[in-house]
PyMOL Python script that loads the backbone (N, CA, C, O; Angstrom):
from pymol import cmd

cmd.read_pdbstr("""\
ATOM      1  N   MET A   1       0.784  -1.191  -0.036  1.00  0.00           N
ATOM      2  CA  MET A   1      -0.159   0.094   0.093  1.00  0.00           C
ATOM      3  C   MET A   1       0.917   1.220   0.020  1.00  0.00           C
ATOM      4  O   MET A   1       0.739   2.129  -0.791  1.00  0.00           O
ATOM      5  N   ILE A   2       1.909   1.217   0.732  1.00  0.00           N
ATOM      6  CA  ILE A   2       2.855   2.347   0.583  1.00  0.00           C
ATOM      7  C   ILE A   2       3.394   2.723  -0.683  1.00  0.00           C
ATOM      8  O   ILE A   2       3.461   3.905  -1.022  1.00  0.00           O
ATOM      9  N   ARG A   3       3.801   1.735  -1.432  1.00  0.00           N
ATOM     10  CA  ARG A   3       4.298   2.029  -2.643  1.00  0.00           C
ATOM     11  C   ARG A   3       3.222   2.523  -3.854  1.00  0.00           C
ATOM     12  O   ARG A   3       3.582   3.271  -4.762  1.00  0.00           O
ATOM     13  N   SER A   4       1.931   2.022  -3.735  1.00  0.00           N
ATOM     14  CA  SER A   4       0.932   2.447  -4.654  1.00  0.00           C
ATOM     15  C   SER A   4       0.365   3.899  -4.111  1.00  0.00           C
ATOM     16  O   SER A   4      -0.023   4.717  -4.946  1.00  0.00           O
ATOM     17  N   SER A   5       0.321   4.197  -2.767  1.00  0.00           N
ATOM     18  CA  SER A   5      -0.210   5.226  -2.297  1.00  0.00           C
ATOM     19  C   SER A   5       0.962   6.597  -2.530  1.00  0.00           C
ATOM     20  O   SER A   5       0.633   7.768  -2.719  1.00  0.00           O
ATOM     21  N   THR A   6       2.150   6.148  -2.464  1.00  0.00           N
ATOM     22  CA  THR A   6       2.988   7.306  -2.690  1.00  0.00           C
ATOM     23  C   THR A   6       3.472   7.486  -4.037  1.00  0.00           C
ATOM     24  O   THR A   6       4.314   8.331  -4.341  1.00  0.00           O
ATOM     25  N   SER A   7       2.929   6.681  -4.840  1.00  0.00           N
ATOM     26  CA  SER A   7       3.379   6.934  -6.255  1.00  0.00           C
ATOM     27  C   SER A   7       2.310   7.876  -6.969  1.00  0.00           C
ATOM     28  O   SER A   7       2.571   8.498  -7.998  1.00  0.00           O
ATOM     29  N   VAL A   8       0.975   7.922  -6.263  1.00  0.00           N
ATOM     30  CA  VAL A   8      -0.002   8.747  -6.776  1.00  0.00           C
ATOM     31  C   VAL A   8       0.484  10.094  -7.109  1.00  0.00           C
ATOM     32  O   VAL A   8       0.308  10.570  -8.231  1.00  0.00           O
ATOM     33  N   ALA A   9       1.079  10.709  -6.183  1.00  0.00           N
ATOM     34  CA  ALA A   9       1.453  12.203  -6.272  1.00  0.00           C
ATOM     35  C   ALA A   9       2.476  12.455  -7.359  1.00  0.00           C
ATOM     36  O   ALA A   9       2.290  13.372  -8.158  1.00  0.00           O
ATOM     37  N   PRO A  10       3.598  11.648  -7.427  1.00  0.00           N
ATOM     38  CA  PRO A  10       4.462  12.011  -8.513  1.00  0.00           C
ATOM     39  C   PRO A  10       4.043  11.635  -9.997  1.00  0.00           C
ATOM     40  O   PRO A  10       4.500  12.220 -10.979  1.00  0.00           O
ATOM     41  N   ASN A  11       3.123  10.596 -10.057  1.00  0.00           N
ATOM     42  CA  ASN A  11       2.628  10.218 -11.287  1.00  0.00           C
ATOM     43  C   ASN A  11       1.648  11.373 -11.621  1.00  0.00           C
ATOM     44  O   ASN A  11       1.574  11.813 -12.768  1.00  0.00           O
ATOM     45  N   TYR A  12       0.903  11.852 -10.610  1.00  0.00           N
ATOM     46  CA  TYR A  12      -0.014  13.114 -11.158  1.00  0.00           C
ATOM     47  C   TYR A  12       0.892  14.190 -11.488  1.00  0.00           C
ATOM     48  O   TYR A  12       0.605  14.890 -12.459  1.00  0.00           O
ATOM     49  N   ARG A  13       2.026  14.447 -10.777  1.00  0.00           N
ATOM     50  CA  ARG A  13       2.739  15.407 -11.263  1.00  0.00           C
ATOM     51  C   ARG A  13       3.147  15.304 -12.959  1.00  0.00           C
ATOM     52  O   ARG A  13       3.067  16.202 -13.797  1.00  0.00           O
ATOM     53  N   ALA A  14       3.529  14.131 -13.108  1.00  0.00           N
ATOM     54  CA  ALA A  14       3.790  13.877 -14.473  1.00  0.00           C
ATOM     55  C   ALA A  14       2.587  14.077 -15.413  1.00  0.00           C
ATOM     56  O   ALA A  14       2.739  14.481 -16.566  1.00  0.00           O
ATOM     57  N   VAL A  15       1.462  13.799 -14.915  1.00  0.00           N
ATOM     58  CA  VAL A  15       0.215  14.123 -15.953  1.00  0.00           C
ATOM     59  C   VAL A  15       0.098  15.668 -16.028  1.00  0.00           C
ATOM     60  O   VAL A  15      -0.398  16.169 -17.037  1.00  0.00           O
ATOM     61  N   CYS A  16       0.518  16.418 -15.039  1.00  0.00           N
ATOM     62  CA  CYS A  16       0.503  17.973 -15.109  1.00  0.00           C
ATOM     63  C   CYS A  16       1.544  18.377 -16.119  1.00  0.00           C
ATOM     64  O   CYS A  16       1.512  19.556 -16.470  1.00  0.00           O
ATOM     65  N   ARG A  17       2.407  17.640 -16.612  1.00  0.00           N
ATOM     66  CA  ARG A  17       3.541  17.912 -17.607  1.00  0.00           C
ATOM     67  C   ARG A  17       3.237  17.226 -18.886  1.00  0.00           C
ATOM     68  O   ARG A  17       4.132  17.217 -19.732  1.00  0.00           O
ATOM     69  N   ALA A  18       2.144  16.669 -19.145  1.00  0.00           N
ATOM     70  CA  ALA A  18       1.929  15.853 -20.223  1.00  0.00           C
ATOM     71  C   ALA A  18       2.075  16.842 -21.536  1.00  0.00           C
ATOM     72  O   ALA A  18       1.641  17.994 -21.514  1.00  0.00           O
ATOM     73  N   LYS A  19       2.666  16.326 -22.564  1.00  0.00           N
ATOM     74  CA  LYS A  19       3.073  16.924 -23.747  1.00  0.00           C
ATOM     75  C   LYS A  19       1.891  16.866 -24.681  1.00  0.00           C
ATOM     76  O   LYS A  19       1.970  17.613 -25.657  1.00  0.00           O
ATOM     77  N   SER A  20       0.675  16.027 -24.553  1.00  0.00           N
ATOM     78  CA  SER A  20      -0.638  16.144 -25.459  1.00  0.00           C
ATOM     79  C   SER A  20      -1.510  15.341 -24.871  1.00  0.00           C
ATOM     80  O   SER A  20      -1.169  14.495 -24.044  1.00  0.00           O
ATOM     81  N   ASP A  21      -2.597  15.519 -25.212  1.00  0.00           N
ATOM     82  CA  ASP A  21      -3.925  14.807 -24.669  1.00  0.00           C
ATOM     83  C   ASP A  21      -3.776  13.467 -24.572  1.00  0.00           C
ATOM     84  O   ASP A  21      -4.142  12.865 -23.563  1.00  0.00           O
ATOM     85  N   LYS A  22      -3.217  12.855 -25.624  1.00  0.00           N
ATOM     86  CA  LYS A  22      -2.863  11.245 -25.509  1.00  0.00           C
ATOM     87  C   LYS A  22      -1.803  10.941 -24.378  1.00  0.00           C
ATOM     88  O   LYS A  22      -1.883   9.904 -23.719  1.00  0.00           O
ATOM     89  N   ASP A  23      -0.870  11.819 -24.184  1.00  0.00           N
ATOM     90  CA  ASP A  23       0.065  11.530 -23.170  1.00  0.00           C
ATOM     91  C   ASP A  23      -0.628  11.701 -21.783  1.00  0.00           C
ATOM     92  O   ASP A  23      -0.409  10.988 -20.803  1.00  0.00           O
ATOM     93  N   PHE A  24      -1.465  12.713 -21.842  1.00  0.00           N
ATOM     94  CA  PHE A  24      -2.327  12.981 -20.582  1.00  0.00           C
ATOM     95  C   PHE A  24      -2.995  11.764 -20.148  1.00  0.00           C
ATOM     96  O   PHE A  24      -2.825  11.286 -19.026  1.00  0.00           O
ATOM     97  N   ILE A  25      -3.782  11.244 -21.067  1.00  0.00           N
ATOM     98  CA  ILE A  25      -4.696  10.051 -20.987  1.00  0.00           C
ATOM     99  C   ILE A  25      -3.709   8.745 -20.417  1.00  0.00           C
ATOM    100  O   ILE A  25      -4.025   7.978 -19.508  1.00  0.00           O
ATOM    101  N   SER A  26      -2.589   8.718 -21.112  1.00  0.00           N
ATOM    102  CA  SER A  26      -1.680   7.526 -20.778  1.00  0.00           C
ATOM    103  C   SER A  26      -1.163   7.697 -19.250  1.00  0.00           C
ATOM    104  O   SER A  26      -1.352   6.834 -18.392  1.00  0.00           O
ATOM    105  N   LYS A  27      -0.495   8.905 -19.024  1.00  0.00           N
ATOM    106  CA  LYS A  27      -0.192   8.973 -17.371  1.00  0.00           C
ATOM    107  C   LYS A  27      -1.176   8.916 -16.616  1.00  0.00           C
ATOM    108  O   LYS A  27      -0.974   8.275 -15.584  1.00  0.00           O
ATOM    109  N   MET A  28      -2.486   9.484 -16.781  1.00  0.00           N
ATOM    110  CA  MET A  28      -3.649   9.532 -16.004  1.00  0.00           C
ATOM    111  C   MET A  28      -3.992   8.051 -15.484  1.00  0.00           C
ATOM    112  O   MET A  28      -4.280   7.719 -14.334  1.00  0.00           O
ATOM    113  N   GLY A  29      -3.882   7.228 -16.659  1.00  0.00           N
ATOM    114  CA  GLY A  29      -4.191   5.848 -16.325  1.00  0.00           C
ATOM    115  C   GLY A  29      -3.258   5.260 -15.343  1.00  0.00           C
ATOM    116  O   GLY A  29      -3.688   4.426 -14.547  1.00  0.00           O
ATOM    117  N   THR A  30      -2.155   5.581 -15.329  1.00  0.00           N
ATOM    118  CA  THR A  30      -1.197   5.045 -14.292  1.00  0.00           C
ATOM    119  C   THR A  30      -1.660   5.742 -12.942  1.00  0.00           C
ATOM    120  O   THR A  30      -1.696   5.030 -11.939  1.00  0.00           O
ATOM    121  N   VAL A  31      -1.968   6.901 -12.852  1.00  0.00           N
ATOM    122  CA  VAL A  31      -2.498   7.581 -11.620  1.00  0.00           C
ATOM    123  C   VAL A  31      -3.741   6.861 -11.040  1.00  0.00           C
ATOM    124  O   VAL A  31      -3.772   6.503  -9.862  1.00  0.00           O
ATOM    125  N   ILE A  32      -4.767   6.659 -11.905  1.00  0.00           N
ATOM    126  CA  ILE A  32      -5.920   5.862 -11.575  1.00  0.00           C
ATOM    127  C   ILE A  32      -5.574   4.419 -11.008  1.00  0.00           C
ATOM    128  O   ILE A  32      -6.050   4.046  -9.936  1.00  0.00           O
ATOM    129  N   GLU A  33      -4.706   3.604 -11.786  1.00  0.00           N
ATOM    130  CA  GLU A  33      -4.395   2.543 -11.362  1.00  0.00           C
ATOM    131  C   GLU A  33      -3.775   2.363  -9.871  1.00  0.00           C
ATOM    132  O   GLU A  33      -3.976   1.387  -9.148  1.00  0.00           O
ATOM    133  N   GLU A  34      -3.103   3.322  -9.603  1.00  0.00           N
ATOM    134  CA  GLU A  34      -2.147   3.426  -8.336  1.00  0.00           C
ATOM    135  C   GLU A  34      -3.269   3.783  -7.327  1.00  0.00           C
ATOM    136  O   GLU A  34      -3.358   3.141  -6.281  1.00  0.00           O
ATOM    137  N   ALA A  35      -4.135   4.799  -7.614  1.00  0.00           N
ATOM    138  CA  ALA A  35      -5.135   5.260  -6.677  1.00  0.00           C
ATOM    139  C   ALA A  35      -6.113   4.078  -6.296  1.00  0.00           C
ATOM    140  O   ALA A  35      -6.480   3.908  -5.133  1.00  0.00           O
ATOM    141  N   ASP A  36      -6.516   3.271  -7.347  1.00  0.00           N
ATOM    142  CA  ASP A  36      -7.451   2.103  -7.218  1.00  0.00           C
ATOM    143  C   ASP A  36      -6.776   0.900  -6.185  1.00  0.00           C
ATOM    144  O   ASP A  36      -7.379   0.335  -5.272  1.00  0.00           O
ATOM    145  N   GLU A  37      -5.387   0.683  -6.588  1.00  0.00           N
ATOM    146  CA  GLU A  37      -4.665  -0.373  -5.839  1.00  0.00           C
ATOM    147  C   GLU A  37      -4.710   0.174  -4.376  1.00  0.00           C
ATOM    148  O   GLU A  37      -4.948  -0.576  -3.430  1.00  0.00           O
ATOM    149  N   THR A  38      -4.465   1.556  -4.221  1.00  0.00           N
ATOM    150  CA  THR A  38      -4.366   2.002  -2.693  1.00  0.00           C
ATOM    151  C   THR A  38      -5.826   1.717  -2.020  1.00  0.00           C
ATOM    152  O   THR A  38      -5.874   1.312  -0.859  1.00  0.00           O
ATOM    153  N   GLN A  39      -6.905   1.919  -2.709  1.00  0.00           N
ATOM    154  CA  GLN A  39      -8.164   1.628  -2.351  1.00  0.00           C
ATOM    155  C   GLN A  39      -8.382   0.192  -1.894  1.00  0.00           C
ATOM    156  O   GLN A  39      -8.969  -0.117  -0.857  1.00  0.00           O
ATOM    157  N   PHE A  40      -7.833  -0.678  -2.799  1.00  0.00           N
ATOM    158  CA  PHE A  40      -8.030  -2.127  -2.580  1.00  0.00           C
ATOM    159  C   PHE A  40      -7.191  -2.457  -1.339  1.00  0.00           C
ATOM    160  O   PHE A  40      -7.723  -3.324  -0.646  1.00  0.00           O
ATOM    161  N   TRP A  41      -6.093  -2.025  -0.904  1.00  0.00           N
ATOM    162  CA  TRP A  41      -5.387  -2.330   0.209  1.00  0.00           C
ATOM    163  C   TRP A  41      -5.982  -1.759   1.425  1.00  0.00           C
ATOM    164  O   TRP A  41      -5.662  -2.309   2.479  1.00  0.00           O
ATOM    165  N   LEU A  42      -6.872  -0.655   1.487  1.00  0.00           N
ATOM    166  CA  LEU A  42      -7.260  -0.134   2.487  1.00  0.00           C
ATOM    167  C   LEU A  42      -8.703  -0.940   2.683  1.00  0.00           C
ATOM    168  O   LEU A  42      -9.142  -1.104   3.821  1.00  0.00           O
ATOM    169  N   GLU A  43      -9.331  -1.374   1.661  1.00  0.00           N
ATOM    170  CA  GLU A  43     -10.478  -2.562   1.723  1.00  0.00           C
ATOM    171  C   GLU A  43     -10.110  -3.664   2.512  1.00  0.00           C
ATOM    172  O   GLU A  43     -10.834  -4.151   3.381  1.00  0.00           O
ATOM    173  N   MET A  44      -8.706  -4.159   2.137  1.00  0.00           N
ATOM    174  CA  MET A  44      -8.313  -5.360   2.627  1.00  0.00           C
ATOM    175  C   MET A  44      -7.909  -5.074   4.152  1.00  0.00           C
ATOM    176  O   MET A  44      -8.113  -5.984   4.956  1.00  0.00           O
ATOM    177  N   ILE A  45      -7.454  -4.096   4.520  1.00  0.00           N
ATOM    178  CA  ILE A  45      -7.227  -3.936   5.931  1.00  0.00           C
ATOM    179  C   ILE A  45      -8.410  -3.827   6.797  1.00  0.00           C
ATOM    180  O   ILE A  45      -8.433  -4.265   7.948  1.00  0.00           O
ATOM    181  N   GLU A  46      -9.471  -3.186   6.173  1.00  0.00           N
ATOM    182  CA  GLU A  46     -10.847  -3.164   6.828  1.00  0.00           C
ATOM    183  C   GLU A  46     -11.399  -4.570   6.867  1.00  0.00           C
ATOM    184  O   GLU A  46     -11.750  -5.052   7.943  1.00  0.00           O
ATOM    185  N   GLU A  47     -11.494  -5.265   5.706  1.00  0.00           N
ATOM    186  CA  GLU A  47     -12.209  -6.517   5.640  1.00  0.00           C
ATOM    187  C   GLU A  47     -11.678  -7.633   6.545  1.00  0.00           C
ATOM    188  O   GLU A  47     -12.389  -8.447   7.135  1.00  0.00           O
ATOM    189  N   LEU A  48     -10.170  -7.564   6.588  1.00  0.00           N
ATOM    190  CA  LEU A  48      -9.543  -8.445   7.587  1.00  0.00           C
ATOM    191  C   LEU A  48      -9.506  -8.137   8.768  1.00  0.00           C
ATOM    192  O   LEU A  48      -9.025  -8.956   9.552  1.00  0.00           O
ATOM    193  N   ASP A  49      -9.968  -6.951   9.227  1.00  0.00           N
ATOM    194  CA  ASP A  49     -10.061  -6.347  10.567  1.00  0.00           C
ATOM    195  C   ASP A  49      -8.679  -6.474  11.132  1.00  0.00           C
ATOM    196  O   ASP A  49      -8.376  -7.259  12.031  1.00  0.00           O
ATOM    197  N   LEU A  50      -7.847  -5.622  10.521  1.00  0.00           N
ATOM    198  CA  LEU A  50      -6.246  -5.692  10.803  1.00  0.00           C
ATOM    199  C   LEU A  50      -6.289  -4.561  11.932  1.00  0.00           C
ATOM    200  O   LEU A  50      -5.440  -4.703  12.812  1.00  0.00           O
ATOM    201  N   ILE A  51      -7.043  -3.589  12.034  1.00  0.00           N
ATOM    202  CA  ILE A  51      -7.029  -2.579  12.950  1.00  0.00           C
ATOM    203  C   ILE A  51      -8.345  -2.637  13.980  1.00  0.00           C
ATOM    204  O   ILE A  51      -9.550  -2.679  13.730  1.00  0.00           O
ATOM    205  N   LYS A  52      -7.627  -2.623  15.212  1.00  0.00           N
ATOM    206  CA  LYS A  52      -8.646  -2.785  16.298  1.00  0.00           C
ATOM    207  C   LYS A  52      -9.054  -1.390  16.912  1.00  0.00           C
ATOM    208  O   LYS A  52     -10.228  -1.212  17.236  1.00  0.00           O
ATOM    209  N   ASP A  53      -8.211  -0.503  17.061  1.00  0.00           N
ATOM    210  CA  ASP A  53      -8.441   0.695  17.851  1.00  0.00           C
ATOM    211  C   ASP A  53      -9.667   1.374  16.992  1.00  0.00           C
ATOM    212  O   ASP A  53      -9.638   1.354  15.762  1.00  0.00           O
ATOM    213  N   LEU A  54     -10.668   1.931  17.671  1.00  0.00           N
ATOM    214  CA  LEU A  54     -11.735   2.675  17.142  1.00  0.00           C
ATOM    215  C   LEU A  54     -11.191   3.927  16.450  1.00  0.00           C
ATOM    216  O   LEU A  54     -11.431   4.150  15.263  1.00  0.00           O
ATOM    217  N   ASN A  55     -10.417   4.779  17.252  1.00  0.00           N
ATOM    218  CA  ASN A  55     -10.065   5.901  16.272  1.00  0.00           C
ATOM    219  C   ASN A  55      -9.206   5.597  15.070  1.00  0.00           C
ATOM    220  O   ASN A  55      -9.233   6.326  14.078  1.00  0.00           O
ATOM    221  N   GLU A  56      -8.469   4.557  15.150  1.00  0.00           N
ATOM    222  CA  GLU A  56      -7.693   4.220  13.801  1.00  0.00           C
ATOM    223  C   GLU A  56      -8.580   3.720  13.013  1.00  0.00           C
ATOM    224  O   GLU A  56      -8.288   3.875  11.827  1.00  0.00           O
ATOM    225  N   LYS A  57      -9.829   3.026  13.263  1.00  0.00           N
ATOM    226  CA  LYS A  57     -10.787   2.381  12.151  1.00  0.00           C
ATOM    227  C   LYS A  57     -11.414   3.815  11.564  1.00  0.00           C
ATOM    228  O   LYS A  57     -11.579   3.916  10.349  1.00  0.00           O
ATOM    229  N   LYS A  58     -11.722   4.807  12.359  1.00  0.00           N
ATOM    230  CA  LYS A  58     -12.252   5.985  11.763  1.00  0.00           C
ATOM    231  C   LYS A  58     -11.499   6.700  10.922  1.00  0.00           C
ATOM    232  O   LYS A  58     -12.014   7.292   9.974  1.00  0.00           O
ATOM    233  N   GLU A  59     -10.017   6.733  11.203  1.00  0.00           N
ATOM    234  CA  GLU A  59      -8.969   7.253  10.231  1.00  0.00           C
ATOM    235  C   GLU A  59      -9.194   6.273   9.025  1.00  0.00           C
ATOM    236  O   GLU A  59      -9.604   6.745   7.965  1.00  0.00           O
ATOM    237  N   LEU A  60      -8.960   5.019   9.132  1.00  0.00           N
ATOM    238  CA  LEU A  60      -9.074   4.272   7.917  1.00  0.00           C
ATOM    239  C   LEU A  60     -10.286   4.444   7.013  1.00  0.00           C
ATOM    240  O   LEU A  60     -10.166   4.417   5.788  1.00  0.00           O
ATOM    241  N   LYS A  61     -11.444   4.618   7.619  1.00  0.00           N
ATOM    242  CA  LYS A  61     -12.572   4.947   6.732  1.00  0.00           C
ATOM    243  C   LYS A  61     -12.510   6.403   6.145  1.00  0.00           C
ATOM    244  O   LYS A  61     -12.997   6.658   5.043  1.00  0.00           O
ATOM    245  N   PHE A  62     -11.952   7.251   6.847  1.00  0.00           N
ATOM    246  CA  PHE A  62     -11.719   8.522   6.298  1.00  0.00           C
ATOM    247  C   PHE A  62     -10.754   8.383   5.062  1.00  0.00           C
ATOM    248  O   PHE A  62     -11.095   8.965   4.033  1.00  0.00           O
ATOM    249  N   LEU A  63      -9.583   7.667   5.070  1.00  0.00           N
ATOM    250  CA  LEU A  63      -8.581   7.422   4.198  1.00  0.00           C
ATOM    251  C   LEU A  63      -9.328   6.601   3.127  1.00  0.00           C
ATOM    252  O   LEU A  63      -8.909   6.900   2.008  1.00  0.00           O
ATOM    253  N   HIS A  64     -10.114   5.840   3.106  1.00  0.00           N
ATOM    254  CA  HIS A  64     -10.852   5.286   2.110  1.00  0.00           C
ATOM    255  C   HIS A  64     -11.757   5.999   1.374  1.00  0.00           C
ATOM    256  O   HIS A  64     -11.985   5.773   0.186  1.00  0.00           O
ATOM    257  N   LYS A  65     -12.354   6.965   2.116  1.00  0.00           N
ATOM    258  CA  LYS A  65     -13.380   7.862   1.472  1.00  0.00           C
ATOM    259  C   LYS A  65     -12.613   8.798   0.581  1.00  0.00           C
ATOM    260  O   LYS A  65     -13.041   9.056  -0.544  1.00  0.00           O
ATOM    261  N   GLU A  66     -11.393   9.365   1.082  1.00  0.00           N
ATOM    262  CA  GLU A  66     -10.577  10.157   0.596  1.00  0.00           C
ATOM    263  C   GLU A  66     -10.052   9.758  -0.790  1.00  0.00           C
ATOM    264  O   GLU A  66     -10.083  10.503  -1.769  1.00  0.00           O
ATOM    265  N   ALA A  67      -9.530   8.417  -0.772  1.00  0.00           N
ATOM    266  CA  ALA A  67      -9.053   7.817  -1.940  1.00  0.00           C
ATOM    267  C   ALA A  67     -10.068   7.556  -2.889  1.00  0.00           C
ATOM    268  O   ALA A  67      -9.736   7.632  -4.072  1.00  0.00           O
ATOM    269  N   ASN A  68     -11.306   7.246  -2.598  1.00  0.00           N
ATOM    270  CA  ASN A  68     -12.331   6.993  -3.663  1.00  0.00           C
ATOM    271  C   ASN A  68     -12.633   8.301  -4.246  1.00  0.00           C
ATOM    272  O   ASN A  68     -12.941   8.274  -5.437  1.00  0.00           O
ATOM    273  N   GLU A  69     -12.608   9.611  -3.578  1.00  0.00           N
ATOM    274  CA  GLU A  69     -12.946  10.723  -4.183  1.00  0.00           C
ATOM    275  C   GLU A  69     -12.000  11.147  -5.161  1.00  0.00           C
ATOM    276  O   GLU A  69     -12.281  11.712  -6.218  1.00  0.00           O
ATOM    277  N   LEU A  70     -10.706  10.803  -4.695  1.00  0.00           N
ATOM    278  CA  LEU A  70      -9.593  11.171  -5.580  1.00  0.00           C
ATOM    279  C   LEU A  70      -9.562  10.351  -6.731  1.00  0.00           C
ATOM    280  O   LEU A  70      -9.210  10.830  -7.809  1.00  0.00           O
ATOM    281  N   THR A  71      -9.916   9.083  -6.612  1.00  0.00           N
ATOM    282  CA  THR A  71     -10.073   8.154  -7.980  1.00  0.00           C
ATOM    283  C   THR A  71     -11.004   8.670  -8.621  1.00  0.00           C
ATOM    284  O   THR A  71     -10.772   8.792  -9.824  1.00  0.00           O
ATOM    285  N   SER A  72     -12.267   9.127  -8.162  1.00  0.00           N
ATOM    286  CA  SER A  72     -13.308   9.700  -8.882  1.00  0.00           C
ATOM    287  C   SER A  72     -12.985  10.818  -9.738  1.00  0.00           C
ATOM    288  O   SER A  72     -13.376  10.858 -10.904  1.00  0.00           O
ATOM    289  N   ILE A  73     -12.210  11.829  -9.149  1.00  0.00           N
ATOM    290  CA  ILE A  73     -11.715  13.009  -9.863  1.00  0.00           C
ATOM    291  C   ILE A  73     -10.844  12.610 -10.983  1.00  0.00           C
ATOM    292  O   ILE A  73     -11.028  13.027 -12.126  1.00  0.00           O
ATOM    293  N   PHE A  74      -9.848  11.761 -10.639  1.00  0.00           N
ATOM    294  CA  PHE A  74      -8.934  11.220 -11.785  1.00  0.00           C
ATOM    295  C   PHE A  74      -9.684  10.622 -12.982  1.00  0.00           C
ATOM    296  O   PHE A  74      -9.381  10.920 -14.137  1.00  0.00           O
ATOM    297  N   VAL A  75     -10.604   9.826 -12.695  1.00  0.00           N
ATOM    298  CA  VAL A  75     -11.438   9.191 -13.676  1.00  0.00           C
ATOM    299  C   VAL A  75     -12.261  10.299 -14.494  1.00  0.00           C
ATOM    300  O   VAL A  75     -12.272  10.343 -15.725  1.00  0.00           O
ATOM    301  N   ALA A  76     -12.844  11.053 -13.785  1.00  0.00           N
ATOM    302  CA  ALA A  76     -13.614  12.089 -14.388  1.00  0.00           C
ATOM    303  C   ALA A  76     -12.716  13.020 -15.571  1.00  0.00           C
ATOM    304  O   ALA A  76     -13.071  13.246 -16.728  1.00  0.00           O
ATOM    305  N   SER A  77     -11.556  13.435 -14.945  1.00  0.00           N
ATOM    306  CA  SER A  77     -10.590  14.053 -15.871  1.00  0.00           C
ATOM    307  C   SER A  77     -10.047  13.412 -17.020  1.00  0.00           C
ATOM    308  O   SER A  77      -9.697  14.027 -18.027  1.00  0.00           O
ATOM    309  N   SER A  78      -9.971  12.114 -16.866  1.00  0.00           N
ATOM    310  CA  SER A  78      -9.511  11.213 -18.059  1.00  0.00           C
ATOM    311  C   SER A  78     -10.828  11.108 -18.912  1.00  0.00           C
ATOM    312  O   SER A  78     -10.550  11.175 -20.109  1.00  0.00           O
ATOM    313  N   LYS A  79     -11.854  10.999 -18.732  1.00  0.00           N
ATOM    314  CA  LYS A  79     -13.024  10.926 -19.408  1.00  0.00           C
ATOM    315  C   LYS A  79     -13.272  12.363 -20.164  1.00  0.00           C
ATOM    316  O   LYS A  79     -13.637  12.422 -21.338  1.00  0.00           O
ATOM    317  N   THR A  80     -13.065  13.345 -19.463  1.00  0.00           N
ATOM    318  CA  THR A  80     -13.074  14.682 -20.251  1.00  0.00           C
ATOM    319  C   THR A  80     -12.282  14.797 -21.221  1.00  0.00           C
ATOM    320  O   THR A  80     -12.750  15.300 -22.242  1.00  0.00           O
ATOM    321  N   ILE A  81     -11.004  14.420 -21.220  1.00  0.00           N
ATOM    322  CA  ILE A  81      -9.993  14.511 -22.082  1.00  0.00           C
ATOM    323  C   ILE A  81     -10.344  13.579 -23.278  1.00  0.00           C
ATOM    324  O   ILE A  81     -10.330  13.990 -24.439  1.00  0.00           O
ATOM    325  N   LYS A  82     -10.662  12.291 -22.928  1.00  0.00           N
ATOM    326  CA  LYS A  82     -11.322  11.393 -23.929  1.00  0.00           C
ATOM    327  C   LYS A  82     -12.287  11.903 -24.874  1.00  0.00           C
ATOM    328  O   LYS A  82     -12.110  11.749 -26.082  1.00  0.00           O
ATOM    329  N   LYS A  83     -13.334  12.522 -24.389  1.00  0.00           N
ATOM    330  CA  LYS A  83     -14.316  13.107 -24.832  1.00  0.00           C
ATOM    331  C   LYS A  83     -13.944  14.227 -25.898  1.00  0.00           C
ATOM    332  O   LYS A  83     -14.432  14.388 -27.016  1.00  0.00           O
ATOM    333  N   ARG A  84     -13.048  14.887 -25.320  1.00  0.00           N
ATOM    334  CA  ARG A  84     -12.525  16.043 -26.243  1.00  0.00           C
ATOM    335  C   ARG A  84     -11.757  15.595 -27.418  1.00  0.00           C
ATOM    336  O   ARG A  84     -11.767  16.237 -28.468  1.00  0.00           O
ATOM    337  N   LEU A  85     -11.029  14.400 -27.242  1.00  0.00           N
ATOM    338  CA  LEU A  85     -10.442  13.845 -28.413  1.00  0.00           C
ATOM    339  C   LEU A  85     -11.226  13.338 -29.291  1.00  0.00           C
ATOM    340  O   LEU A  85     -10.894  13.420 -30.473  1.00  0.00           O
ATOM    341  N   ASN A  86     -12.285  12.782 -28.973  1.00  0.00           N
ATOM    342  CA  ASN A  86     -13.373  11.892 -29.864  1.00  0.00           C
ATOM    343  C   ASN A  86     -14.192  13.101 -30.514  1.00  0.00           C
ATOM    344  O   ASN A  86     -14.802  12.822 -31.546  1.00  0.00           O
ATOM    345  N   ASN A  87     -14.263  14.155 -30.127  1.00  0.00           N
ATOM    346  CA  ASN A  87     -14.842  15.235 -30.749  1.00  0.00           C
ATOM    347  C   ASN A  87     -14.148  16.083 -31.750  1.00  0.00           C
ATOM    348  O   ASN A  87     -14.704  16.998 -32.357  1.00  0.00           O
ATOM    349  N   LEU A  88     -12.861  15.724 -31.899  1.00  0.00           N
ATOM    350  CA  LEU A  88     -11.922  16.599 -32.818  1.00  0.00           C
ATOM    351  C   LEU A  88     -12.266  16.018 -34.220  1.00  0.00           C
ATOM    352  O   LEU A  88     -11.714  16.463 -35.226  1.00  0.00           O
TER     353      LEU A  88
END
""", "prot")
cmd.dss("prot")
cmd.show_as("cartoon", "prot")
cmd.util.cbc("prot")
cmd.orient("prot")
C-alpha cells in the first residue's frame, strides 16, 4: 500500500506535464491504477479487521473515502479529455 499510495502524487505531477492529450490520458491511467490499488489495500485492511482501535478505524474509513474521491476525480478528468479527443 505504501508503494501505490506514494506513487499517486509523483505520477499526477507527470500528468500535469503531459505533452499532449494522449500523453495525459496515458499518464492519468497510471495515476488511476495506483489510486485504485491503494483503495484495494485499504479495503483489505478493513475486511481483514487488521485495525482494532476505534480511532484508527475511523481514520481508515476517512482515508478510504478520500482515496475514493480522488480516484473519481482522476477518472472524470480522463473521461473529459477522452471526450474532447473524440470530438475533434
